C-alpha atoms as one frame of an Amber mdcrd trajectory, in Angstrom:
protein
   4.980  66.387 152.294   8.058  64.316 153.068  10.461  61.919 151.478   7.941
  59.061 151.292   5.679  60.964 148.878   8.653  62.068 146.806   9.957  58.489
 146.500   6.531  57.151 145.515   5.891  59.888 142.936   9.324  59.443 141.362
   8.849  55.661 141.157   5.495  56.160 139.453   7.146  58.647 137.089   9.843
  56.134 136.184   7.168  53.523 135.514   5.229  55.880 133.246   8.380  56.837
 131.389   9.340  53.201 130.885   5.844  52.391 129.627   5.162  55.391 127.380
   8.577  56.828 126.520   9.424  60.545 126.252   6.447  62.809 125.527   8.311
  66.083 124.839   5.331  68.387 125.374   4.180  71.093 124.442   4.223  70.907
 120.626   4.459  74.556 119.524   6.601  76.903 117.452   6.342  79.902 119.779
   5.369  81.039 123.254   2.223  82.641 121.883   1.207  79.392 120.194   1.443
  77.599 123.565  -0.798  80.249 125.116  -3.336  79.994 122.293  -3.265  76.215
 122.654  -3.949  76.483 126.388  -7.132  78.452 125.624  -8.264  76.313 122.690
  -7.857  73.022 124.548 -10.328  74.094 127.245 -13.331  71.728 127.295 -12.084
  69.755 124.284  -9.343  67.309 123.352  -5.972  68.268 121.935  -6.772  67.005
 118.410  -9.620  69.524 118.104  -7.442  72.323 119.467  -4.720  71.321 117.007
  -7.117  71.676 114.056  -7.989  75.199 115.191  -4.286  76.071 115.592  -3.595
  74.743 112.083  -6.369  77.013 110.763  -4.851  80.025 112.528  -1.415  79.198
 111.123  -2.737  78.783 107.592  -4.520  82.143 107.861  -1.363  83.769 109.306
  -3.226  84.762 112.467  -1.033  83.023 115.030   0.548  86.125 116.517  -1.008
  88.524 119.006  -1.177  91.564 116.701  -2.795  89.684 113.802  -5.214  87.873
 116.076  -6.383  91.130 117.679  -7.009  92.681 114.248  -9.081  89.698 113.068
 -12.855  90.302 113.116 -14.652  88.100 115.630 -16.702  86.303 112.963 -13.555
  85.369 111.041 -11.772  84.198 114.193 -14.809  82.153 115.248 -14.734  80.344
 111.893 -11.017  79.590 112.216 -11.232  78.158 115.720 -14.595  76.395 115.298
 -13.043  72.871 115.550 -12.101  73.578 119.184 -15.738  74.116 120.237 -17.159
  77.022 122.290 -15.752  79.206 119.509 -17.548  82.438 120.474 -16.396  82.185
 124.075 -12.879  81.242 123.021 -12.701  84.124 120.534 -13.304  86.533 123.406
 -10.762  84.734 125.573  -8.123  84.699 122.831  -8.444  88.443 122.379  -8.160
  89.045 126.132  -5.081  86.852 126.456  -3.526  88.437 123.332  -3.763  91.917
 124.876  -2.242  90.645 128.115   0.502  88.808 126.211   1.596  92.032 124.503
   1.819  93.750 127.894   3.894  90.891 129.330   6.223  90.846 126.314   6.714
  94.618 126.378   7.737  94.644 130.012  10.144  91.755 129.462   9.336  89.323
 132.265   6.883  86.498 132.865   3.438  87.128 134.320   2.615  85.967 137.818
  -0.050  83.335 138.376  -2.295  85.974 139.940  -1.955  88.191 136.857  -2.997
  85.344 134.588  -5.950  84.464 136.813  -7.217  88.032 136.476  -7.676  87.523
 132.700 -11.213  86.549 131.784 -11.426  82.872 130.873  -8.113  81.902 132.467
  -8.581  79.456 135.320  -5.990  77.688 137.420  -5.283  74.835 135.010  -4.893
  77.211 132.052  -2.709  79.599 134.072  -0.419  76.786 135.218  -0.215  75.381
 131.668   0.853  78.807 130.386   3.390  79.301 133.167   4.926  75.835 132.771
   4.935  75.401 128.995   5.126  78.978 127.680   7.191  80.688 130.392   9.071
  77.649 131.750   8.133  78.286 135.369   7.862  75.392 137.898   4.065  75.165
 138.182   2.590  71.655 138.137  -0.520  71.418 135.943  -3.535  69.659 137.439
  -6.243  68.321 135.130  -8.901  65.605 135.232  -6.303  62.967 134.358  -4.105
  64.046 137.287  -7.006  63.707 139.700  -7.811  60.243 138.329  -4.150  59.266
 138.569  -4.006  60.386 142.215  -7.204  58.517 143.006  -6.117  55.346 141.209
  -2.797  55.205 143.081  -4.311  56.427 146.390  -2.047  59.470 146.454  -4.588
  62.162 147.292  -8.339  62.791 147.290  -9.527  66.387 147.325 -12.011  68.724
 145.686  -9.474  71.562 145.653  -7.195  72.177 142.678  -4.530  73.784 144.846
  -4.326  70.729 147.138  -3.180  68.634 144.179  -0.817  71.353 142.976   0.729
  71.647 146.436   1.061  67.860 146.705   3.106  67.568 143.507   5.113  70.756
 143.967   6.055  69.972 147.565   6.878  66.316 146.843   8.947  66.742 143.679
  12.085  68.793 143.070  11.220  72.099 141.302  12.500  70.751 137.989  10.697
  72.323 135.023  11.563  69.491 132.625  10.303  66.949 135.180   7.034  68.859
 135.693   6.433  69.037 131.933   7.213  65.405 131.295   5.327  64.105 134.345
   2.173  66.000 133.395   2.407  64.800 129.783   2.900  61.192 130.912  -0.117
  61.396 133.233  -2.214  62.658 130.307  -1.034  59.728 128.183  -1.825  57.341
 131.062  -5.271  58.931 131.381  -6.068  58.563 127.688  -5.203  54.877 127.719
  -7.013  54.179 130.989 -10.036  56.393 130.489 -12.316  53.426 129.869 -11.629
  52.315 133.455 -13.229  55.481 134.867 -16.777  56.730 134.900 -17.390  60.455
 134.651
């Protein structure tokens, strides 16, 4: 992508950091909690996902073995605040099984492996890889697309075009990827009134 894109993106990053301060994402006590959060935050905001996570913690269900043993009806009740609770119950059980396989073998899943799990799309897979497994995958969400449009960085309908833009323009620094994504989300929340859906 070239030095020009890198310079522009890093200047924007510095501006976001100066304006919003350190974000220190992802708030979680374990790798599995990050993965659960990535599923629960689908099609909802983080506050709703957080309520569901708090319910799981209180019920002592926030580990893969306990979650898999929990009857669907019970799990649906616990995660209800996150919305789409029946669908997400199924997805949580699928990702829990996969998580146990990944942990047993002792190394991180590939992006392709995550994408094979029902209910795991590109944004969720990249969130899991970046925040749970600390791999340099830039997460693209609606805020990132708006950010790119607002600053005339890139216009595309393809997720992977945005991912490639950031990953080829920035150094493969995991801490930078995490913080940049979190800052873009904060920017998006504050500026969301400026955009029509």
